[in-house]
PALUMNU-245672 format. One record per residue (C-alpha): x, y, z. Coordinates in Angstrom, 1 decimal. Layout:
[site [X; Y; Z]]
...
# end
This chain:
[site [-18.5; 71.0; -83.7]]
[site [-19.4; 67.5; -82.6]]
[site [-19.7; 67.0; -78.9]]
[site [-17.9; 63.8; -77.7]]
[site [-19.6; 61.6; -75.2]]
[site [-17.6; 60.9; -72.1]]
[site [-18.9; 57.4; -71.9]]
[site [-17.5; 54.0; -72.8]]
[site [-19.6; 51.7; -75.0]]
[site [-20.1; 48.1; -73.9]]
[site [-18.2; 45.5; -75.8]]
[site [-20.4; 43.2; -77.8]]
[site [-19.6; 40.2; -75.7]]
[site [-20.3; 41.7; -72.2]]
[site [-22.8; 39.6; -70.3]]
[site [-25.7; 41.5; -68.7]]
[site [-28.2; 38.8; -67.9]]
[site [-27.4; 37.0; -64.6]]
[site [-30.8; 35.4; -63.9]]
[site [-29.2; 32.0; -64.6]]
[site [-25.5; 32.9; -64.4]]
[site [-23.1; 33.4; -61.6]]
[site [-22.4; 37.1; -61.1]]
[site [-19.5; 38.9; -59.3]]
[site [-21.7; 39.7; -56.3]]
[site [-23.0; 36.2; -56.2]]
[site [-19.5; 34.6; -56.3]]
[site [-18.3; 36.9; -53.5]]
[site [-21.5; 36.7; -51.5]]
[site [-21.6; 40.5; -51.3]]
[site [-25.1; 40.5; -49.9]]
[site [-23.7; 38.8; -46.8]]
[site [-20.4; 40.6; -46.7]]
[site [-21.8; 44.2; -47.2]]
[site [-24.5; 43.6; -44.6]]
[site [-22.1; 42.6; -41.9]]
[site [-21.3; 46.1; -40.8]]
[site [-23.7; 46.8; -37.9]]
[site [-22.8; 49.9; -35.8]]
[site [-23.9; 49.8; -32.2]]
[site [-23.6; 53.4; -31.3]]
[site [-26.9; 55.3; -30.7]]
[site [-27.3; 57.6; -32.4]]
[site [-25.1; 56.0; -35.0]]
[site [-21.7; 57.7; -35.1]]
[site [-20.3; 58.5; -38.5]]
[site [-16.8; 57.1; -37.8]]
[site [-17.9; 53.7; -36.4]]
[site [-18.2; 52.3; -39.9]]
[site [-14.5; 53.0; -40.4]]
[site [-13.7; 51.2; -37.1]]
[site [-15.8; 48.1; -38.0]]
[site [-14.4; 47.8; -41.6]]
[site [-10.8; 48.3; -40.4]]
[site [-11.2; 45.3; -38.1]]
[site [-13.2; 43.1; -40.4]]
[site [-10.8; 43.5; -43.3]]
[site [-7.9; 42.7; -40.9]]
[site [-9.7; 39.5; -40.0]]
[site [-10.0; 38.6; -43.7]]
[site [-6.3; 39.1; -44.2]]
[site [-5.5; 37.1; -41.1]]
[site [-7.7; 34.3; -42.4]]
[site [-5.6; 34.2; -45.6]]
[site [-2.3; 34.6; -43.7]]
[site [-3.3; 31.6; -41.5]]
[site [-4.2; 29.6; -44.6]]
[site [-0.8; 30.3; -46.2]]
[site [1.3; 29.7; -43.1]]
[site [-0.5; 26.4; -42.3]]
[site [0.2; 25.3; -45.8]]
[site [3.8; 26.4; -45.7]]
[site [4.3; 24.4; -42.4]]
[site [2.8; 21.3; -44.0]]
[site [5.0; 21.7; -47.1]]
[site [8.1; 21.9; -45.0]]
[site [7.0; 18.7; -43.3]]
[site [6.9; 17.1; -46.8]]
[site [10.3; 18.6; -47.7]]
[site [8.8; 20.9; -50.3]]
[site [10.8; 23.9; -49.4]]
[site [10.4; 26.0; -52.6]]
[site [6.6; 25.7; -52.5]]
[site [6.7; 26.6; -48.7]]
[site [8.7; 29.7; -49.4]]
[site [6.2; 30.7; -52.1]]
[site [3.5; 30.7; -49.4]]
[site [5.8; 32.7; -47.1]]
[site [6.4; 35.3; -49.8]]
[site [2.6; 35.8; -50.1]]
[site [2.3; 36.2; -46.3]]
[site [4.9; 38.9; -46.5]]
[site [2.8; 40.9; -48.9]]
[site [-0.3; 40.4; -46.6]]
[site [1.8; 41.7; -43.7]]
[site [2.7; 44.9; -45.6]]
[site [-1.0; 45.5; -46.5]]
[site [-2.0; 45.0; -42.8]]
[site [0.7; 47.5; -41.6]]
[site [-0.3; 50.1; -44.2]]
[site [-3.9; 49.7; -43.2]]
[site [-3.2; 51.3; -39.8]]
[site [-2.9; 54.6; -41.5]]
[site [-6.6; 54.6; -42.3]]
[site [-7.6; 53.9; -38.7]]
[site [-5.1; 56.6; -37.6]]
[site [-7.4; 59.2; -39.2]]
[site [-9.8; 58.5; -36.3]]
[site [-9.1; 61.3; -33.8]]
[site [-9.4; 60.8; -30.0]]
[site [-12.5; 63.0; -29.9]]
[site [-14.2; 61.0; -32.6]]
[site [-13.4; 57.6; -31.1]]
[site [-14.5; 58.8; -27.6]]
[site [-18.0; 59.4; -29.0]]
[site [-18.7; 55.7; -29.7]]
[site [-16.0; 53.8; -27.7]]
[site [-18.3; 53.3; -24.7]]
[site [-20.7; 51.3; -26.9]]
[site [-18.1; 48.6; -27.6]]
[site [-18.4; 47.0; -24.1]]
[site [-15.5; 44.6; -23.5]]
[site [-15.0; 43.7; -27.2]]
[site [-11.3; 44.1; -28.1]]
[site [-8.8; 43.1; -30.7]]
[site [-7.2; 41.1; -27.9]]
[site [-10.0; 38.6; -28.5]]
[site [-9.1; 38.0; -32.1]]
[site [-8.7; 34.2; -32.3]]
[site [-7.2; 34.4; -35.8]]
[site [-4.5; 36.7; -34.6]]
[site [-3.7; 34.2; -31.8]]
[site [-3.8; 31.4; -34.3]]
[site [-1.2; 33.1; -36.5]]
[site [1.0; 33.6; -33.4]]
[site [0.7; 30.0; -32.5]]
[site [1.6; 28.8; -36.0]]
[site [4.7; 31.1; -35.8]]
[site [5.6; 29.6; -32.4]]
[site [4.5; 32.3; -30.0]]
[site [2.3; 29.8; -28.0]]
[site [0.5; 30.5; -24.7]]
[site [-1.8; 27.8; -23.3]]
[site [-3.4; 30.4; -21.0]]
[site [-4.8; 32.2; -24.1]]
[site [-7.3; 29.4; -24.6]]
[site [-9.3; 30.6; -21.6]]
[site [-10.2; 33.7; -23.5]]
[site [-12.0; 31.6; -26.0]]
[site [-13.8; 29.0; -23.8]]
[site [-17.2; 30.5; -24.8]]
[site [-16.4; 30.1; -28.5]]
[site [-16.2; 26.4; -29.4]]
[site [-14.8; 27.0; -32.9]]
[site [-12.0; 29.3; -31.8]]
[site [-11.1; 27.2; -28.8]]
[site [-10.9; 24.0; -31.0]]
[site [-8.7; 25.7; -33.6]]
[site [-6.3; 27.2; -31.0]]
[site [-6.1; 23.9; -29.1]]
[site [-5.2; 22.1; -32.3]]
[site [-2.5; 24.6; -33.2]]
[site [-1.1; 24.5; -29.6]]
[site [-0.5; 20.8; -29.9]]
[site [1.0; 21.0; -33.5]]
[site [4.5; 21.9; -34.4]]
[site [5.0; 25.5; -35.4]]
[site [6.4; 26.5; -38.8]]
[site [9.8; 27.0; -37.1]]
[site [9.7; 23.6; -35.6]]
[site [9.0; 22.1; -39.0]]
[site [11.8; 24.1; -40.6]]
[site [14.3; 22.9; -38.0]]
[site [13.2; 19.3; -38.6]]
[site [13.6; 19.9; -42.3]]
[site [17.2; 21.1; -41.6]]
[site [17.9; 18.0; -39.6]]
[site [16.6; 15.8; -42.4]]
[site [18.8; 17.5; -45.0]]
[site [22.0; 17.0; -43.1]]
[site [22.3; 19.9; -40.6]]
[site [23.3; 19.1; -37.1]]
[site [20.2; 20.3; -35.3]]
[site [20.5; 19.1; -31.6]]
[site [18.1; 16.2; -30.8]]
[site [16.6; 17.9; -27.8]]
[site [15.3; 20.6; -30.1]]
[site [13.7; 18.0; -32.4]]
[site [12.1; 16.3; -29.3]]
[site [11.0; 19.5; -27.6]]
[site [7.4; 20.0; -26.2]]
[site [5.8; 21.9; -29.1]]
[site [3.0; 23.2; -26.9]]
[site [5.5; 25.6; -25.2]]
[site [6.5; 28.9; -26.7]]
[site [9.8; 28.8; -28.5]]
[site [12.7; 30.3; -26.5]]
[site [16.2; 31.1; -27.5]]
[site [18.5; 28.1; -27.7]]
[site [22.2; 28.8; -27.9]]
[site [23.0; 25.3; -29.3]]
[site [21.1; 26.2; -32.5]]
[site [23.1; 29.3; -33.3]]
[site [26.1; 27.4; -34.5]]
[site [23.9; 25.4; -36.9]]
[site [22.5; 28.6; -38.4]]
[site [25.9; 30.2; -38.5]]
[site [27.2; 27.3; -40.6]]
[site [24.4; 27.8; -43.0]]
[site [25.2; 31.5; -43.3]]
[site [28.9; 31.2; -43.6]]
[site [28.6; 28.6; -46.3]]
[site [25.6; 30.1; -48.1]]
[site [26.8; 28.9; -51.5]]
[site [26.5; 25.2; -50.6]]
[site [23.4; 25.8; -48.3]]
[site [21.5; 28.2; -50.5]]
[site [18.0; 26.8; -50.0]]
[site [18.4; 26.8; -46.2]]
[site [20.1; 30.2; -46.3]]
[site [17.2; 31.7; -48.4]]
[site [14.6; 30.2; -46.0]]
[site [16.4; 31.7; -43.0]]
[site [16.2; 35.2; -44.6]]
[site [12.5; 34.7; -45.5]]
[site [11.8; 33.9; -41.8]]
[site [13.7; 37.0; -40.8]]
[site [11.4; 39.0; -43.1]]
[site [8.4; 37.4; -41.5]]
[site [9.5; 38.4; -38.1]]
[site [10.5; 41.9; -39.0]]
[site [7.2; 42.5; -40.8]]
[site [5.3; 41.2; -37.7]]
[site [7.2; 43.6; -35.5]]
[site [6.5; 46.5; -37.8]]
[site [2.8; 45.6; -37.6]]
[site [3.0; 45.5; -33.8]]
[site [4.8; 48.8; -33.6]]
[site [2.3; 50.5; -36.0]]
[site [-0.6; 49.1; -33.9]]
[site [1.0; 50.5; -30.7]]
[site [1.5; 54.0; -32.3]]
[site [-2.1; 54.0; -33.6]]
[site [-3.5; 53.1; -30.2]]
[site [-1.3; 55.8; -28.5]]
[site [-2.5; 58.3; -31.0]]
[site [-6.2; 57.5; -30.5]]
[site [-6.6; 56.7; -26.8]]
[site [-3.2; 57.6; -25.2]]
[site [-2.5; 55.5; -22.2]]
[site [-6.2; 54.5; -21.4]]
[site [-7.0; 51.0; -20.3]]
[site [-8.1; 48.8; -23.2]]
[site [-11.8; 47.9; -23.7]]
[site [-10.9; 44.2; -23.1]]
[site [-9.3; 45.0; -19.7]]
[site [-5.6; 45.2; -20.8]]
[site [-3.3; 48.1; -20.0]]
[site [-3.7; 49.3; -23.5]]
[site [-0.6; 50.8; -25.1]]
[site [1.6; 49.5; -22.2]]
[site [0.4; 46.0; -23.0]]
[site [1.2; 46.4; -26.7]]
[site [4.6; 47.8; -25.8]]
[site [5.5; 44.5; -24.1]]
[site [4.6; 42.6; -27.2]]
[site [7.5; 44.2; -29.0]]
[site [9.8; 42.1; -26.8]]
[site [8.4; 38.9; -28.1]]
[site [10.3; 37.0; -30.8]]
[site [9.6; 34.1; -33.1]]
[site [13.0; 33.1; -34.5]]
[site [15.6; 34.5; -32.1]]
[site [18.5; 32.4; -33.4]]
[site [18.2; 34.0; -36.8]]
[site [18.9; 37.3; -35.2]]
[site [21.6; 36.1; -32.8]]
[site [23.6; 34.6; -35.7]]
[site [24.2; 38.1; -37.1]]
[site [26.3; 39.0; -34.1]]
[site [28.3; 35.8; -34.4]]
[site [29.1; 35.8; -38.2]]
[site [32.7; 36.8; -38.7]]
[site [33.6; 36.3; -35.0]]
[site [35.5; 33.4; -33.5]]
[site [33.3; 30.4; -32.7]]
[site [31.9; 30.2; -29.2]]
[site [33.3; 27.2; -27.5]]
[site [30.9; 24.8; -25.7]]
[site [31.5; 24.5; -22.0]]
[site [33.3; 21.4; -20.8]]
[site [30.9; 18.8; -19.3]]
[site [31.1; 18.6; -15.5]]
[site [32.2; 15.3; -13.9]]
# end
């Protein structure tokens, strides 16, 4: 009886000589990438590699998310809504990946983390400038956050630029105004360096879009895409909170924050509040504007 080999033969055309050709590892610069994990615990703790890779991969996904959101914002400015929504769709998939990724870090038990946490010093995810950049692009701006990055010229410059630029929501509302929707002028003229806050005067505009979705389909679809973005972001924040609670309980964060309590407050932050408020108003009598005072 012939014994079958449990191997796969090379196809005749497979390239094996990379002395003068670009290889997979060369294209991805794997020598740099795979040498960037440098545990600091002494003796080196087995689980620190998980901790480093978790955060490094998060930063890579944040880099791509920022790339896509900035492009979507610019496309909205150019009235290229379908292309902008394509970028947003990709961001939504990145968000789901980031949320699922917490399940890997959640395998780190409190006892295991305690054995190397002290070696981290004051390094903390709070200091992720790419995460702050994503928040800024979405409209959750905070000028005070720049002080955290004064010692990092690259990070400070990026956040300063994004602070001064319209958010993706600002550009969407300007797009709505250009395409015939009655967005109030004070919204179009607002100080874009300030965090977005709920504006009652915008809810009626959004309501008109929802209640006449057939004739406003593109704007209607965009609103729902933005709701997806916010919901995914909140799910990520919640999963972050639960992972922190599971791993360190209510301890103070390494960066000096109150830890889980600080993350809990972030769940109250919102990017597109009018897109949620409109859900209460749909099907209800219109809210009358107050009479101007003499």
